Residue, then its C-alpha position, 0 to 999 in steps of 0.5 A: x731070491x734066497x737059497x731053497x726059495x721056490x720060484x714065484x710061479x711055484x708059490x703062486x701055483x700053490x695058491x691057485x686052488x684057494x684063489x679059484x675058491x674065491x670066485x663062485x663063477x670061475x668054473x661054471x655058469x649060474x645054471x651050473x653048466x661047466x665053463x672055462x672063462x677065457x675073455x679076461x681081456x674084456x673083463x675079469x670075474x669078481x670074487x665073492x668078497x667084491x660082490x659082498x662089499x658092493x651089496x653092503x654098500x648099496x644098503x649102508x653107504x648112501x650118505x654124501x661124504x660132506x655131511x656131519x653125520x656118522x654115516x657121512x663120515x664113514x662114506x668119506x673114510x671109504x672114499x679115502x681108503x679106496x684112493x689110498x689103496x689105489x695109490x699103494x697099488x700104483x706106488x703113487x706119490x703122496x701129492x699125486x691125484x687119483x680119480x674115479x671114472x666110468x671107464x678108461x675111455x671116459x677117464x681119458x676123454x676127461x683128461x683130454x677135455x681138461x688139457x684142451x685149452x692148452x693145446x693149439x693148432x700148432x701143437x701135435x699129439x702122438x698116438x700109436x697103432x698099438x693102442x686100445x682106442x681109449x688112448x687114440x680116439x680122445x686125442x683125435x676127436x674134434x682135434x684142432x691140433x695135429x695127430x700123428x700115429x706111430x706104427x706097430x711092428x708085426x709082433x705088436x711092439x711099437x716101432x720106436x724109430x718111427x715113434x721117435x721121428x714123430x716127436x718134436x718141440x711142438x708135441x704136447x701129448x704122447x699117448x702110449x699103451x702098456x700092453x696091447x689089448x689085442x695081441x698081448x704084447x708088452x710095449x717098450x714103455x720105459x724106453x718110449x718115455x725116455x725118448x719123449x723126454x729127450x725129443x719133446x720135453x714139453x710133452x705129457x706122457x699118457x699111459x693106457x694101462x687097461x691091459x697092463x694093470x691085471x698082469x704086470x706090477x705097475x710103479x708110476x714113480x719108476x715109469x716117469x709118466x704124467x698120467x695113467x688110466x686103467x679099469x678095475x673091471x679088468x682087475x677083479x672089481x666093478x665097472x670103473x675107470x681110474x685116472x692117476x695124475x702126477x702132482x705137477x699135471x693137476x694144476x695145468x688142467x681146466x676140466x669141465x665141472x659145475x660151478x660149486x665143484x671146487x674140491x681138487x681131490x674130486x675135480x676130474x669126477x663128474x657128479x656124485x661118486x657111486x659108493x657101491x662102485x667105490x666099495x667094490x674097488x676097495x674089495x678088489x684091491x684087498x683081494x689082491x692084498x690077501x694073495x700078497x699076504x699069503x705069498x709074503x712068508x716065502x719071499x722074505x727080503x724081496x722088494x723091500x724098497x716098498x712100504x709093506x702094503x705096497x710091497x704086498x701088491x708088488x709081491x702079488x703082481x710079480x708072482x702072478x706075472x711069473x705064473x701067467x708066463x708059465x701058462x703062456x709058455x705052455x700055450x705057445x709051445x703047444x699051439x705050434x703043433x695045432x694044424x690050421x691055427x695062426x697066432x698073431x703077435x709074439x709066438x716064440x715061447x722064448x720071448x714070453x717075457x715080452x707079453x701077457x697071456x692074451x692070444x689073438x688067433x685064427x683057424x682055417x676051418x672056422x671063421x672068426x664070427x663062428x668061433x665063439x659058438x663053436x668053442x663053447x659047444x665043444x668045450x664050454x670055452x668062452x673066447x671072444x671074436x671082434x675088434x676088441x677095441x683094437x681097430x688100429x692093431x687090426x688094420x696093421x694086421x690087415x684084418x677086419x676082426x680076430x679071435x682072442x683067448x685071454x687068461x688071468x691068474x685064476x686060470x690053470x694049465x688044465x684050461x690051457x690044455x682044454x683050449x688046445x684040445x678044442x682047437x685040434x677038434x674044431x675041423x671035425x666038430 
């Protein structure tokens, strides 16, 4: 960073008022009632531009993309534009494939089905107890191969020693998450991939980035995985799953598809794409680019190894990550002084770089199943309680459920303070 250049978090913080202005529902419900949205890990809010793009597509983007009409040509261009933006967001290779699906779960089930003919009883798949179940259940469902589960450490990290011990020459898939959906811990993904390459050279590495994509800059070329999935409804867009495949993986797949479906660009997609959804994905990514454009003048010379559009994505995600770390540091520091509150996972502010702003907690005064209603009544806070698709994490903690407050880049320090004050007030509410 050059002299006198502001920290990424400071530059991003100056944009937050503009960012919040893009989201009509960020501070209130449709009724006008004030609210603070802290359930971003289950699905983020969407900017007005995404809603507008989807409404426009519902009116005008109905033609199939294969016809020789003006509207069909436009639909085809929109599909290509969305795939191009996704490639830039992930820094995908030019020959890699990007597929749309209903969700991350659906995308990984489709990948499993495409790989199934190559998996035999003598083979094994290694999953982890750190994961969102989208990257566990597909590999366990009707498995005729061995499924091995690597342990989670108390702080939410992967037990790399145990993970390493499960890998061998018969391992064909290693399924790992980028960030814990339950605890917010960033796993040692790059180290895990290096271990797989050394211990199980014939294994494919499949990453669940559903909780990483909204919070950390992703670069699939640098990561070195074979497949990665995430959901755009957790990235300020519509309900949609994205599956990225390295170019060398696609030819190995035998996915389910109807006989006339032979286009490799869409082979992992079942039936006709929703043009409305594709338009929403494009608009969500363009929203991220607009933030990158506003940040760009303050970071001349940074991340210059990427072409400009990819650089804008990385600038935006890097600055947002820095800003979210400031929010996390504040929360982790202040929650330590709140009586009767237990935080699960990484709680040391000095280790904030190892997590994203998702916080699992419990309170002595209010059971998990009552926290949603009580925090809403106290301060208009929307938090969630339940399994959060992270049943393996809960088993590791010895719990049936947990409360979770999850922040995004449109949240503010005032939101953190309101949350902390509400926790303090719970026993007397």
